[in-house]
DRENPA-3360 file (N, C-alpha, C; in nm, 2 decimals, always signed):
BEGIN
1 = MTFSYPAI = +11.59/+9.14/+10.42/+11.53/+9.06/+10.34/+11.44/+9.16/+10.24 ~ +11.39/+9.12/+10.13/+11.35/+9.23/+10.01/+11.21/+9.22/+10.00 ~ +11.11/+9.28/+10.01/+10.98/+9.27/+9.98/+10.96/+9.24/+9.87 ~ +10.85/+9.18/+9.80/+10.86/+9.13/+9.63/+10.71/+9.21/+9.61 ~ +10.71/+9.31/+9.49/+10.60/+9.36/+9.46/+10.56/+9.29/+9.34 ~ +10.43/+9.28/+9.33/+10.39/+9.25/+9.15/+10.44/+9.33/+9.07 ~ +10.47/+9.26/+8.97/+10.48/+9.31/+8.82/+10.39/+9.43/+8.82 ~ +10.29/+9.44/+8.83/+10.17/+9.57/+8.83/+10.21/+9.72/+8.90;
9 = FRPLLALF = +10.26/+9.63/+9.00/+10.25/+9.78/+9.10/+10.41/+9.80/+9.13 ~ +10.47/+9.80/+9.00/+10.63/+9.83/+8.99/+10.68/+9.98/+8.99 ~ +10.59/+10.02/+8.86/+10.61/+10.16/+8.80/+10.53/+10.27/+8.95 ~ +10.43/+10.20/+9.02/+10.40/+10.26/+9.13/+10.49/+10.31/+9.24 ~ +10.55/+10.17/+9.27/+10.69/+10.13/+9.34/+10.77/+10.24/+9.31 ~ +10.84/+10.27/+9.17/+10.92/+10.37/+9.18/+10.89/+10.56/+9.24 ~ +10.80/+10.51/+9.22/+10.68/+10.69/+9.28/+10.72/+10.64/+9.42 ~ +10.73/+10.56/+9.46/+10.69/+10.56/+9.64/+10.84/+10.59/+9.68;
17 = LSMGVLSA = +10.95/+10.51/+9.62/+11.07/+10.51/+9.65/+11.13/+10.66/+9.62 ~ +11.10/+10.74/+9.49/+11.16/+10.89/+9.51/+11.04/+10.98/+9.57 ~ +10.91/+10.93/+9.68/+10.88/+10.98/+9.73/+10.89/+11.03/+9.89 ~ +10.97/+10.90/+9.90/+11.04/+10.85/+10.04/+10.94/+10.77/+10.14 ~ +10.78/+10.76/+10.04/+10.69/+10.63/+10.11/+10.71/+10.50/+10.13 ~ +10.83/+10.42/+10.06/+10.89/+10.32/+10.09/+11.04/+10.33/+10.04 ~ +11.09/+10.26/+10.10/+11.22/+10.23/+10.08/+11.24/+10.09/+10.00 ~ +11.41/+10.09/+9.97/+11.38/+9.97/+9.83/+11.42/+9.81/+9.92;
25 = TEPAPRPT = +11.44/+9.83/+10.07/+11.44/+9.74/+10.16/+11.35/+9.68/+10.24 ~ +11.24/+9.77/+10.17/+11.10/+9.74/+10.30/+11.09/+9.59/+10.33 ~ +11.08/+9.59/+10.47/+11.09/+9.44/+10.47/+10.91/+9.36/+10.50 ~ +10.93/+9.23/+10.46/+10.79/+9.18/+10.46/+10.70/+9.20/+10.57 ~ +10.61/+9.18/+10.59/+10.55/+9.19/+10.69/+10.53/+9.03/+10.72 ~ +10.53/+9.06/+10.90/+10.54/+8.98/+10.99/+10.42/+8.91/+11.01 ~ +10.42/+8.79/+11.01/+10.27/+8.71/+11.06/+10.23/+8.80/+11.18 ~ +10.09/+8.77/+11.25/+10.02/+8.89/+11.32/+9.96/+8.77/+11.42;
33 = PPLGPAAP = +10.01/+8.80/+11.53/+9.96/+8.67/+11.62/+9.77/+8.73/+11.62 ~ +9.69/+8.59/+11.61/+9.55/+8.62/+11.59/+9.53/+8.58/+11.78 ~ +9.41/+8.68/+11.81/+9.37/+8.69/+11.92/+9.25/+8.55/+11.93 ~ +9.16/+8.59/+12.02/+9.09/+8.42/+12.07/+9.14/+8.35/+12.12 ~ +9.11/+8.21/+12.12/+9.16/+8.09/+12.20/+9.27/+8.08/+12.20 ~ +9.37/+8.12/+12.05/+9.51/+8.09/+12.03/+9.58/+8.22/+12.12 ~ +9.57/+8.30/+12.16/+9.65/+8.46/+12.16/+9.69/+8.40/+12.29 ~ +9.65/+8.34/+12.39/+9.75/+8.35/+12.49/+9.90/+8.28/+12.46;
41 = LALKARKA = +9.87/+8.14/+12.36/+10.04/+8.13/+12.34/+10.05/+8.25/+12.21 ~ +10.03/+8.27/+12.14/+10.11/+8.39/+12.06/+10.19/+8.50/+12.13 ~ +10.08/+8.53/+12.21/+10.15/+8.65/+12.28/+10.25/+8.63/+12.36 ~ +10.33/+8.49/+12.44/+10.46/+8.47/+12.51/+10.54/+8.48/+12.38 ~ +10.53/+8.52/+12.27/+10.65/+8.54/+12.18/+10.72/+8.67/+12.21 ~ +10.62/+8.83/+12.28/+10.67/+8.88/+12.30/+10.79/+8.94/+12.41 ~ +10.86/+8.99/+12.40/+10.96/+9.04/+12.51/+10.89/+9.11/+12.62 ~ +10.87/+9.03/+12.72/+10.84/+9.07/+12.83/+10.89/+9.21/+12.90;
49 = TLPTVWIA = +10.99/+9.21/+12.90/+11.05/+9.35/+12.94/+11.01/+9.50/+12.83 ~ +10.99/+9.47/+12.72/+10.98/+9.56/+12.65/+10.81/+9.65/+12.62 ~ +10.81/+9.76/+12.59/+10.65/+9.81/+12.60/+10.60/+9.71/+12.48 ~ +10.48/+9.74/+12.48/+10.40/+9.65/+12.34/+10.28/+9.80/+12.31 ~ +10.34/+9.79/+12.17/+10.23/+9.91/+12.09/+10.06/+9.76/+12.04 ~ +9.96/+9.81/+12.10/+9.87/+9.72/+12.06/+9.77/+9.76/+11.97 ~ +9.71/+9.71/+11.84/+9.64/+9.78/+11.74/+9.47/+9.73/+11.75 ~ +9.41/+9.79/+11.77/+9.31/+9.75/+11.82/+9.18/+9.82/+11.69;
57 = GDSTAAKG = +9.17/+9.73/+11.61/+9.07/+9.77/+11.46/+9.01/+9.72/+11.41 ~ +8.95/+9.74/+11.27/+8.88/+9.64/+11.17/+8.93/+9.59/+11.06 ~ +8.94/+9.57/+10.96/+8.96/+9.49/+10.83/+9.10/+9.59/+10.79 ~ +9.05/+9.70/+10.80/+9.13/+9.80/+10.75/+9.30/+9.85/+10.82 ~ +9.27/+9.79/+10.96/+9.41/+9.76/+11.03/+9.45/+9.64/+11.02 ~ +9.36/+9.48/+11.03/+9.39/+9.36/+11.03/+9.49/+9.29/+10.93 ~ +9.55/+9.18/+10.99/+9.61/+9.13/+10.86/+9.57/+9.10/+10.74 ~ +9.40/+9.02/+10.72/+9.35/+9.01/+10.62/+9.45/+8.93/+10.49;
65 = GPNATGWG = +9.45/+8.91/+10.38/+9.49/+8.88/+10.27/+9.56/+8.99/+10.18 ~ +9.64/+8.91/+10.07/+9.72/+8.99/+9.98/+9.63/+9.12/+9.94 ~ +9.46/+9.08/+9.93/+9.37/+9.19/+9.86/+9.29/+9.30/+9.99 ~ +9.36/+9.24/+10.04/+9.29/+9.34/+10.20/+9.37/+9.31/+10.32 ~ +9.48/+9.37/+10.28/+9.59/+9.44/+10.38/+9.56/+9.50/+10.47 ~ +9.55/+9.51/+10.58/+9.52/+9.67/+10.65/+9.68/+9.69/+10.66 ~ +9.71/+9.82/+10.75/+9.81/+9.94/+10.74/+9.89/+9.83/+10.90 ~ +9.80/+9.81/+11.00/+9.85/+9.73/+11.07/+10.02/+9.63/+11.06;
73 = VPFSTLLD = +9.99/+9.51/+10.93/+10.06/+9.47/+10.89/+10.19/+9.53/+10.90 ~ +10.23/+9.67/+10.78/+10.36/+9.70/+10.77/+10.39/+9.80/+10.85 ~ +10.31/+9.84/+10.94/+10.34/+9.94/+11.09/+10.41/+9.84/+11.17 ~ +10.35/+9.72/+11.14/+10.45/+9.65/+11.27/+10.60/+9.59/+11.22 ~ +10.62/+9.59/+11.11/+10.77/+9.60/+11.06/+10.82/+9.76/+11.05 ~ +10.79/+9.87/+11.05/+10.81/+9.97/+11.08/+10.92/+10.02/+11.20 ~ +10.88/+9.96/+11.29/+10.90/+9.98/+11.46/+10.99/+9.91/+11.49 ~ +11.10/+9.94/+11.58/+11.21/+9.82/+11.57/+11.18/+9.74/+11.69;
81 = SGVVNVVN = +11.19/+9.61/+11.67/+11.13/+9.50/+11.73/+11.28/+9.47/+11.84 ~ +11.37/+9.53/+11.89/+11.47/+9.56/+11.99/+11.41/+9.65/+12.08 ~ +11.29/+9.75/+12.09/+11.31/+9.82/+12.15/+11.16/+9.82/+12.16 ~ +11.03/+9.77/+12.08/+10.94/+9.76/+12.14/+10.85/+9.61/+12.05 ~ +10.74/+9.57/+12.10/+10.67/+9.47/+12.05/+10.53/+9.55/+11.97 ~ +10.51/+9.46/+11.95/+10.35/+9.52/+11.81/+10.28/+9.40/+11.81 ~ +10.17/+9.42/+11.89/+10.07/+9.30/+11.85/+9.93/+9.38/+11.77 ~ +9.91/+9.34/+11.68/+9.78/+9.40/+11.59/+9.69/+9.26/+11.64;
89 = GARGGRSS = +9.59/+9.33/+11.71/+9.43/+9.29/+11.76/+9.33/+9.30/+11.68 ~ +9.38/+9.37/+11.57/+9.25/+9.44/+11.46/+9.18/+9.28/+11.45 ~ +9.10/+9.34/+11.40/+9.00/+9.18/+11.34/+8.88/+9.20/+11.22 ~ +8.87/+9.15/+11.13/+8.78/+9.18/+11.04/+8.65/+9.21/+11.05 ~ +8.55/+9.29/+11.05/+8.42/+9.29/+11.07/+8.35/+9.35/+11.21 ~ +8.48/+9.38/+11.28/+8.42/+9.43/+11.37/+8.41/+9.60/+11.35 ~ +8.29/+9.60/+11.48/+8.26/+9.80/+11.51/+8.38/+9.81/+11.62 ~ +8.32/+9.90/+11.68/+8.35/+9.93/+11.82/+8.25/+9.86/+11.90;
97 = RTFITGGL = +8.13/+9.86/+11.87/+8.08/+9.77/+11.94/+8.09/+9.61/+11.97 ~ +8.10/+9.57/+11.83/+8.12/+9.39/+11.85/+8.27/+9.36/+11.89 ~ +8.37/+9.44/+11.88/+8.49/+9.42/+11.89/+8.48/+9.39/+12.09 ~ +8.43/+9.49/+12.13/+8.41/+9.46/+12.27/+8.32/+9.30/+12.31 ~ +8.22/+9.34/+12.24/+8.13/+9.28/+12.31/+8.15/+9.09/+12.24 ~ +8.24/+9.08/+12.14/+8.30/+8.96/+12.12/+8.46/+8.94/+12.18 ~ +8.50/+9.00/+12.28/+8.55/+8.97/+12.35/+8.70/+9.03/+12.31 ~ +8.74/+9.03/+12.21/+8.84/+9.10/+12.18/+8.89/+9.18/+12.25;
105 = WDNIAAEI = +8.85/+9.28/+12.30/+8.90/+9.41/+12.34/+8.91/+9.36/+12.50 ~ +8.89/+9.23/+12.56/+8.92/+9.16/+12.69/+9.03/+9.09/+12.66 ~ +9.10/+9.01/+12.52/+9.20/+8.95/+12.51/+9.33/+9.11/+12.54 ~ +9.30/+9.18/+12.44/+9.39/+9.28/+12.48/+9.41/+9.35/+12.59 ~ +9.30/+9.40/+12.65/+9.30/+9.50/+12.80/+9.36/+9.38/+12.94 ~ +9.35/+9.26/+12.92/+9.43/+9.22/+12.99/+9.59/+9.17/+13.03 ~ +9.64/+9.19/+12.89/+9.75/+9.18/+12.87/+9.81/+9.32/+12.86 ~ +9.75/+9.47/+12.88/+9.80/+9.58/+12.90/+9.87/+9.60/+12.99;
113 = KPGDWVLI = +10.03/+9.66/+13.00/+10.08/+9.69/+13.11/+10.12/+9.82/+13.10 ~ +10.19/+9.85/+13.24/+10.22/+10.02/+13.22/+10.36/+10.02/+13.13 ~ +10.33/+10.14/+13.01/+10.41/+10.19/+12.91/+10.36/+10.13/+12.83 ~ +10.27/+10.09/+12.78/+10.23/+10.00/+12.64/+10.18/+10.12/+12.61 ~ +10.13/+10.07/+12.47/+10.00/+10.20/+12.36/+9.96/+10.13/+12.34 ~ +9.82/+10.17/+12.27/+9.70/+10.15/+12.23/+9.64/+10.23/+12.13 ~ +9.65/+10.18/+12.00/+9.63/+10.26/+11.89/+9.48/+10.20/+11.83 ~ +9.38/+10.25/+11.89/+9.23/+10.27/+11.88/+9.15/+10.33/+11.72;
121 = QFGHNDAG = +9.12/+10.24/+11.60/+9.03/+10.29/+11.51/+8.91/+10.21/+11.46 ~ +8.79/+10.30/+11.50/+8.69/+10.20/+11.45/+8.64/+10.28/+11.36 ~ +8.50/+10.25/+11.31/+8.44/+10.36/+11.27/+8.30/+10.27/+11.10 ~ +8.40/+10.22/+11.05/+8.40/+10.13/+10.91/+8.23/+10.07/+10.95 ~ +8.25/+10.00/+11.04/+8.18/+9.94/+11.03/+8.01/+9.94/+11.18 ~ +8.09/+10.05/+11.23/+7.99/+10.07/+11.29/+7.86/+10.13/+11.26 ~ +7.88/+10.18/+11.13/+7.77/+10.23/+11.01/+7.64/+10.10/+11.01 ~ +7.68/+9.96/+11.05/+7.59/+9.88/+11.00/+7.51/+9.89/+11.08;
129 = PINDDTRA = +7.36/+9.76/+11.06/+7.26/+9.79/+11.16/+7.26/+9.72/+11.28 ~ +7.16/+9.78/+11.37/+7.22/+9.77/+11.49/+7.17/+9.64/+11.52 ~ +7.06/+9.58/+11.51/+7.03/+9.45/+11.50/+6.99/+9.43/+11.37 ~ +7.03/+9.27/+11.36/+6.94/+9.19/+11.23/+7.02/+9.03/+11.25 ~ +6.99/+8.94/+11.16/+7.06/+8.84/+11.18/+7.14/+8.77/+11.11 ~ +7.25/+8.88/+11.04/+7.36/+8.84/+10.98/+7.47/+8.91/+11.05 ~ +7.46/+9.05/+11.10/+7.59/+9.11/+11.14/+7.57/+9.20/+11.28 ~ +7.47/+9.26/+11.28/+7.41/+9.34/+11.44/+7.57/+9.40/+11.49;
137 = RGSLRSTG = +7.57/+9.48/+11.36/+7.71/+9.55/+11.44/+7.73/+9.71/+11.44 ~ +7.62/+9.75/+11.45/+7.62/+9.90/+11.43/+7.63/+9.97/+11.59 ~ +7.64/+10.10/+11.64/+7.63/+10.16/+11.72/+7.59/+10.29/+11.72 ~ +7.52/+10.34/+11.82/+7.47/+10.46/+11.83/+7.53/+10.57/+11.75 ~ +7.52/+10.69/+11.65/+7.58/+10.74/+11.64/+7.61/+10.92/+11.73 ~ +7.65/+10.91/+11.79/+7.69/+10.96/+11.91/+7.78/+10.95/+12.03 ~ +7.81/+11.07/+12.11/+7.94/+10.99/+12.23/+7.87/+11.02/+12.34 ~ +7.72/+11.02/+12.33/+7.67/+11.00/+12.48/+7.62/+10.92/+12.53;
145 = DECQEIQN = +7.59/+10.92/+12.70/+7.54/+10.77/+12.72/+7.38/+10.73/+12.73 ~ +7.34/+10.78/+12.57/+7.16/+10.72/+12.53/+7.22/+10.54/+12.52 ~ +7.12/+10.44/+12.49/+7.13/+10.33/+12.47/+7.01/+10.27/+12.46 ~ +7.01/+10.15/+12.37/+6.90/+10.11/+12.32/+6.88/+9.93/+12.37 ~ +6.77/+9.90/+12.41/+6.79/+9.79/+12.50/+6.76/+9.64/+12.34 ~ +6.77/+9.58/+12.30/+6.73/+9.47/+12.18/+6.77/+9.33/+12.26 ~ +6.69/+9.26/+12.14/+6.69/+9.12/+12.17/+6.78/+9.05/+12.03 ~ +6.89/+9.06/+12.04/+6.99/+9.03/+11.93/+6.95/+8.90/+11.83;
153 = LLTKKPET = +6.88/+8.93/+11.70/+6.86/+8.87/+11.64/+7.02/+8.78/+11.60 ~ +7.10/+8.84/+11.59/+7.19/+8.71/+11.57/+7.25/+8.62/+11.68 ~ +7.30/+8.69/+11.80/+7.28/+8.57/+11.90/+7.19/+8.57/+11.99 ~ +7.07/+8.63/+11.98/+6.94/+8.53/+12.01/+6.98/+8.57/+12.16 ~ +7.06/+8.65/+12.22/+7.05/+8.75/+12.40/+7.01/+8.85/+12.39 ~ +6.99/+8.91/+12.49/+6.96/+9.04/+12.53/+7.06/+9.10/+12.53 ~ +7.04/+9.26/+12.48/+7.21/+9.33/+12.44/+7.18/+9.49/+12.50 ~ +7.25/+9.56/+12.53/+7.24/+9.67/+12.60/+7.31/+9.73/+12.47;
161 = VHSYGWYL = +7.28/+9.84/+12.39/+7.38/+9.89/+12.26/+7.38/+10.02/+12.32 ~ +7.49/+10.08/+12.32/+7.57/+10.17/+12.35/+7.60/+10.27/+12.21 ~ +7.66/+10.37/+12.26/+7.69/+10.47/+12.13/+7.86/+10.42/+12.10 ~ +7.86/+10.48/+11.98/+7.98/+10.47/+11.98/+8.07/+10.55/+12.02 ~ +8.06/+10.66/+12.10/+8.13/+10.73/+12.18/+8.19/+10.63/+12.31 ~ +8.02/+10.60/+12.37/+8.05/+10.48/+12.47/+8.18/+10.37/+12.48 ~ +8.11/+10.32/+12.39/+8.20/+10.19/+12.31/+8.45/+10.23/+12.34 ~ +8.41/+10.39/+12.26/+8.55/+10.41/+12.25/+8.66/+10.45/+12.41;
169 = RKMIADTK = +8.50/+10.53/+12.48/+8.57/+10.62/+12.58/+8.58/+10.48/+12.71 ~ +8.51/+10.32/+12.69/+8.56/+10.21/+12.74/+8.69/+10.19/+12.76 ~ +8.72/+10.18/+12.59/+8.86/+10.12/+12.57/+8.95/+10.21/+12.58 ~ +8.93/+10.32/+12.65/+9.00/+10.42/+12.69/+9.03/+10.42/+12.83 ~ +8.97/+10.39/+12.89/+8.92/+10.40/+13.05/+8.99/+10.26/+13.12 ~ +8.95/+10.16/+13.01/+9.08/+10.04/+13.04/+9.19/+10.04/+12.94 ~ +9.24/+10.15/+12.91/+9.40/+10.15/+12.90/+9.48/+10.26/+12.97 ~ +9.42/+10.37/+13.05/+9.45/+10.43/+13.11/+9.50/+10.38/+13.25;
177 = AKGATPIL = +9.36/+10.28/+13.32/+9.37/+10.21/+13.39/+9.51/+10.14/+13.44 ~ +9.55/+10.11/+13.35/+9.63/+10.00/+13.30/+9.81/+10.08/+13.32 ~ +9.76/+10.20/+13.29/+9.91/+10.29/+13.32/+9.97/+10.28/+13.16 ~ +9.89/+10.31/+13.05/+9.94/+10.28/+12.93/+9.86/+10.40/+12.85 ~ +9.85/+10.40/+12.70/+9.86/+10.53/+12.65/+9.78/+10.52/+12.55 ~ +9.66/+10.57/+12.56/+9.57/+10.52/+12.38/+9.59/+10.64/+12.32 ~ +9.56/+10.63/+12.19/+9.55/+10.72/+12.08/+9.45/+10.66/+11.97 ~ +9.37/+10.76/+12.01/+9.26/+10.77/+11.88/+9.28/+10.81/+11.75;
185 = LSLTVRNE = +9.20/+10.66/+11.65/+9.28/+10.73/+11.50/+9.15/+10.75/+11.39 ~ +9.14/+10.86/+11.34/+9.07/+10.88/+11.19/+9.03/+10.75/+11.13 ~ +8.96/+10.70/+11.02/+8.94/+10.64/+10.96/+9.06/+10.63/+10.84 ~ +9.05/+10.51/+10.80/+9.08/+10.54/+10.65/+9.03/+10.54/+10.52 ~ +9.09/+10.59/+10.45/+8.99/+10.66/+10.34/+8.96/+10.55/+10.18 ~ +8.85/+10.54/+10.16/+8.79/+10.47/+10.04/+8.79/+10.51/+9.90 ~ +8.86/+10.43/+9.83/+8.86/+10.48/+9.71/+8.73/+10.57/+9.62 ~ +8.69/+10.63/+9.67/+8.57/+10.71/+9.62/+8.62/+10.83/+9.58;
193 = WSGGKVER = +8.55/+10.90/+9.44/+8.61/+11.04/+9.44/+8.53/+11.13/+9.37 ~ +8.55/+11.25/+9.44/+8.40/+11.35/+9.34/+8.52/+11.47/+9.31 ~ +8.44/+11.52/+9.17/+8.52/+11.68/+9.16/+8.69/+11.65/+9.13 ~ +8.73/+11.54/+9.15/+8.91/+11.53/+9.14/+8.95/+11.49/+9.30 ~ +8.86/+11.47/+9.40/+8.88/+11.50/+9.50/+8.84/+11.34/+9.56 ~ +8.95/+11.32/+9.65/+8.90/+11.16/+9.75/+8.80/+11.22/+9.85 ~ +8.68/+11.15/+9.86/+8.62/+11.14/+9.93/+8.67/+11.14/+10.09 ~ +8.64/+11.23/+10.17/+8.68/+11.26/+10.27/+8.57/+11.20/+10.45;
201 = NHGPWNSL = +8.44/+11.23/+10.40/+8.35/+11.23/+10.44/+8.28/+11.08/+10.45 ~ +8.30/+10.98/+10.58/+8.23/+10.87/+10.57/+8.15/+10.84/+10.72 ~ +8.04/+10.96/+10.71/+7.98/+10.96/+10.82/+7.99/+11.02/+10.92 ~ +7.94/+11.02/+11.09/+8.01/+11.11/+11.15/+8.11/+11.09/+11.25 ~ +8.19/+10.91/+11.19/+8.25/+10.86/+11.29/+8.37/+10.96/+11.31 ~ +8.44/+10.98/+11.23/+8.57/+11.11/+11.22/+8.54/+11.17/+11.37 ~ +8.46/+11.27/+11.31/+8.41/+11.41/+11.43/+8.40/+11.33/+11.56 ~ +8.30/+11.22/+11.58/+8.26/+11.15/+11.69/+8.40/+11.12/+11.77;
209 = AKSTAETA = +8.50/+11.03/+11.67/+8.59/+10.98/+11.76/+8.70/+11.12/+11.78 ~ +8.73/+11.24/+11.75/+8.76/+11.35/+11.74/+8.78/+11.38/+11.88 ~ +8.59/+11.43/+11.90/+8.51/+11.48/+11.99/+8.57/+11.42/+12.14 ~ +8.54/+11.28/+12.13/+8.60/+11.19/+12.25/+8.68/+11.19/+12.28 ~ +8.80/+11.20/+12.17/+8.95/+11.19/+12.21/+8.98/+11.37/+12.32 ~ +8.93/+11.44/+12.27/+8.93/+11.57/+12.28/+8.88/+11.56/+12.45 ~ +8.77/+11.51/+12.46/+8.68/+11.52/+12.58/+8.78/+11.44/+12.71 ~ +8.85/+11.29/+12.62/+8.89/+11.23/+12.74/+9.06/+11.29/+12.79;
217 = GIRFIDLT = +9.12/+11.38/+12.69/+9.24/+11.44/+12.71/+9.34/+11.36/+12.65 ~ +9.31/+11.29/+12.56/+9.38/+11.18/+12.46/+9.45/+11.27/+12.32 ~ +9.53/+11.16/+12.26/+9.54/+11.24/+12.11/+9.49/+11.20/+12.02 ~ +9.44/+11.26/+11.94/+9.38/+11.18/+11.82/+9.50/+11.24/+11.69 ~ +9.47/+11.13/+11.59/+9.55/+11.12/+11.46/+9.45/+11.13/+11.36 ~ +9.41/+11.25/+11.28/+9.33/+11.26/+11.19/+9.39/+11.19/+11.04 ~ +9.42/+11.04/+11.06/+9.46/+10.93/+10.95/+9.42/+11.00/+10.79 ~ +9.26/+11.04/+10.85/+9.21/+11.07/+10.71/+9.24/+11.12/+10.64;
225 = SLIAGAYD = +9.26/+11.27/+10.68/+9.33/+11.35/+10.65/+9.47/+11.35/+10.57 ~ +9.56/+11.26/+10.64/+9.71/+11.23/+10.58/+9.66/+11.17/+10.44 ~ +9.59/+11.04/+10.48/+9.54/+10.94/+10.37/+9.47/+11.02/+10.24 ~ +9.40/+11.09/+10.25/+9.32/+11.22/+10.16/+9.46/+11.28/+10.09 ~ +9.50/+11.38/+10.14/+9.63/+11.42/+10.07/+9.68/+11.34/+10.02 ~ +9.74/+11.25/+10.03/+9.86/+11.19/+9.96/+9.77/+11.07/+9.84 ~ +9.67/+11.07/+9.86/+9.55/+11.05/+9.73/+9.54/+11.12/+9.65 ~ +9.50/+11.26/+9.66/+9.52/+11.36/+9.61/+9.60/+11.41/+9.56;
233 = RMGPGQVK = +9.70/+11.41/+9.55/+9.83/+11.44/+9.48/+9.84/+11.27/+9.40 ~ +9.86/+11.14/+9.41/+9.85/+11.07/+9.33/+9.75/+11.10/+9.22 ~ +9.66/+11.09/+9.25/+9.51/+11.14/+9.15/+9.47/+10.97/+9.14 ~ +9.32/+10.95/+9.10/+9.25/+10.81/+9.10/+9.32/+10.75/+9.04 ~ +9.41/+10.74/+8.90/+9.42/+10.62/+8.84/+9.54/+10.56/+8.90 ~ +9.64/+10.64/+8.99/+9.69/+10.53/+9.06/+9.68/+10.49/+9.20 ~ +9.62/+10.59/+9.24/+9.54/+10.53/+9.37/+9.44/+10.38/+9.34 ~ +9.38/+10.36/+9.26/+9.30/+10.24/+9.19/+9.36/+10.12/+9.24;
241 = LFFPRDPT = +9.51/+10.18/+9.18/+9.64/+10.01/+9.25/+9.63/+9.99/+9.37 ~ +9.56/+10.06/+9.44/+9.59/+10.02/+9.59/+9.47/+9.96/+9.59 ~ +9.37/+9.89/+9.55/+9.25/+9.86/+9.62/+9.21/+9.76/+9.51 ~ +9.23/+9.63/+9.54/+9.25/+9.52/+9.43/+9.13/+9.44/+9.43 ~ +9.08/+9.46/+9.56/+8.94/+9.38/+9.58/+8.83/+9.49/+9.57 ~ +8.82/+9.57/+9.67/+8.71/+9.66/+9.67/+8.74/+9.81/+9.73 ~ +8.67/+9.91/+9.75/+8.70/+10.03/+9.73/+8.73/+10.06/+9.88 ~ +8.73/+9.95/+9.99/+8.74/+10.00/+10.08/+8.86/+9.93/+10.16;
249 = HTGPEGAA = +8.92/+9.80/+10.07/+9.03/+9.74/+10.15/+9.17/+9.74/+10.06 ~ +9.25/+9.81/+10.11/+9.39/+9.80/+10.01/+9.45/+9.68/+9.99 ~ +9.54/+9.65/+9.93/+9.65/+9.57/+9.92/+9.81/+9.59/+9.95 ~ +9.87/+9.52/+9.95/+10.01/+9.56/+10.05/+10.06/+9.68/+10.04 ~ +10.03/+9.76/+9.88/+10.12/+9.91/+9.86/+10.04/+10.02/+9.93 ~ +9.90/+10.00/+9.93/+9.82/+10.11/+10.00/+9.86/+10.09/+10.16 ~ +9.87/+9.96/+10.17/+9.86/+9.94/+10.33/+10.00/+9.99/+10.41 ~ +10.12/+9.99/+10.30/+10.21/+10.03/+10.31/+10.26/+10.22/+10.33;
257 = LSAKLLAA = +10.17/+10.27/+10.27/+10.14/+10.41/+10.26/+10.11/+10.42/+10.36 ~ +9.98/+10.40/+10.40/+9.89/+10.42/+10.51/+9.97/+10.42/+10.67 ~ +10.10/+10.33/+10.63/+10.15/+10.31/+10.76/+10.23/+10.40/+10.81 ~ +10.34/+10.45/+10.68/+10.44/+10.52/+10.72/+10.38/+10.64/+10.74 ~ +10.25/+10.70/+10.70/+10.23/+10.83/+10.69/+10.17/+10.84/+10.89 ~ +10.12/+10.72/+10.91/+10.11/+10.72/+11.07/+10.19/+10.70/+11.13 ~ +10.35/+10.67/+11.10/+10.47/+10.66/+11.16/+10.47/+10.75/+11.17 ~ +10.50/+10.86/+11.06/+10.55/+11.03/+11.06/+10.44/+11.08/+11.14;
265 = ALRGTGMP = +10.29/+11.03/+11.16/+10.23/+11.15/+11.26/+10.28/+11.09/+11.40 ~ +10.33/+11.07/+11.42/+10.33/+10.94/+11.53/+10.47/+11.00/+11.64 ~ +10.55/+11.08/+11.58/+10.65/+11.10/+11.56/+10.69/+11.25/+11.66 ~ +10.72/+11.23/+11.78/+10.68/+11.39/+11.90/+10.56/+11.29/+11.99 ~ +10.50/+11.17/+11.96/+10.42/+11.13/+12.09/+10.54/+11.11/+12.19 ~ +10.62/+11.06/+12.20/+10.65/+10.95/+12.27/+10.67/+10.77/+12.28 ~ +10.61/+10.71/+12.14/+10.60/+10.64/+12.13/+10.72/+10.55/+12.10 ~ +10.79/+10.46/+12.16/+10.91/+10.40/+12.15/+10.93/+10.29/+11.98;
273 = GLPAAP = +11.07/+10.30/+11.92/+11.09/+10.22/+11.85/+11.02/+10.27/+11.71 ~ +10.99/+10.37/+11.70/+10.93/+10.48/+11.57/+11.08/+10.51/+11.51 ~ +11.04/+10.47/+11.33/+11.15/+10.49/+11.26/+11.15/+10.63/+11.28 ~ +11.34/+10.68/+11.23/+11.35/+10.82/+11.22/+11.33/+10.91/+11.09 ~ +11.25/+11.01/+11.11/+11.23/+11.10/+11.02/+11.35/+11.12/+10.91 ~ +11.31/+11.11/+10.79/+11.38/+11.05/+10.69/+11.47/+11.26/+10.65;
% end
């Protein structure tokens, strides 16, 4: 099945083909099973005998629409479905905090089994307010055990807000307890440029994630640097085509690039089902 790219992206597609970032027969993204009430039924489609790669993240990894496609969509098509399941549990608008407090992490954790892998990527939304009546999703900017007691203006309930590192450590610990392998990823890159270079620094989240991974003794993949390096080589004119809606969310072509870079970085980790090196 051939992936159909809009006419505006076809010159860029030719560039990707020459770079080996995309193949001429890139498969169309498969529908991603939603989490929430429908999750138990959707997850039954997985092959129980195979390991599963789980994705926990925000909209930059989630299914979204054609103007906001997360890397998890094309990434799912890169792995061999005869060797491994892929379940994209990422959800738009979530931070490390609200992914847990909203029950999305519990949906994943309940299904993890020995031999599974969990890719964890948060930070874009952790910069939001800790307490307001519209989002209330921010986490404390540290890896420590400090916390803040609030009366959540959005949920109307008391809540203990922890640090970004605390929420990541919970997901890591829950994954390890199930005999699975957690991997932390740094953030995707926004379409923001300065001095001819794309902006790599989006607050403290990448450094905090790296520090958390090192302390936990797990692998950390600097996806930010991988994507930024590719963007710098392409230049702002070509990269702009990746962002049809806003500077944060990619369309299918930008998501495909991020997925290819991530898959290449995961080679050597032992994760099953990855495509062979070109």
